[in-house]
Phi, psi and omega in degrees: 000152182259173181247003178300141184268346181282125182279149175291148174279161177297327178298323180289330180284317185300319186292324174300315186289340172292349178270352179263126183256153168283128185297337188265323182271335181062037174232153186288147186293331174296307181292336176281342177087026188274347179263119184267325179206147178232126173235144176235117174274161181298333177276001172096008176278125176251127176250129176247121173259126182208177182229174176241161180303335176208158179289340180261018177304116179282354182252019186300320181291325177289317182295317179304314181291332176289319181299307183305313185296323187285335184257343192297334189254002180291134184307123177092356176276121179265326179201164181225127178243118185254111181257132180257134176225160172237023178234108001278155176294153180289136177225101186304337182289334180238347186250334182280157176295162174298321178303309177304314175306315182293319179298325179273348185073035187249115172207000000 
């Protein structure tokens, strides 16, 4: 974590999250639509609310760790809280980017 007092922008956070891939699908979590919310508190706490491709995803803890790792050294970030939710359930037909839909054969 940094000691910088400038808070990261939501766009900076999104760009970093594009580097995190779902280990099974091998596509980034932003394009997959797994990120539901990003909050940056004035004290430098970044809270990510996200989902997984399925409630039984065995790699959920790994993905949480990768999100934390990707964001922890952004200027102004004091801590990262990654919260997993399954409400609403992930649906690639409505949540994934057009590029991912094409790759997955969803139209």
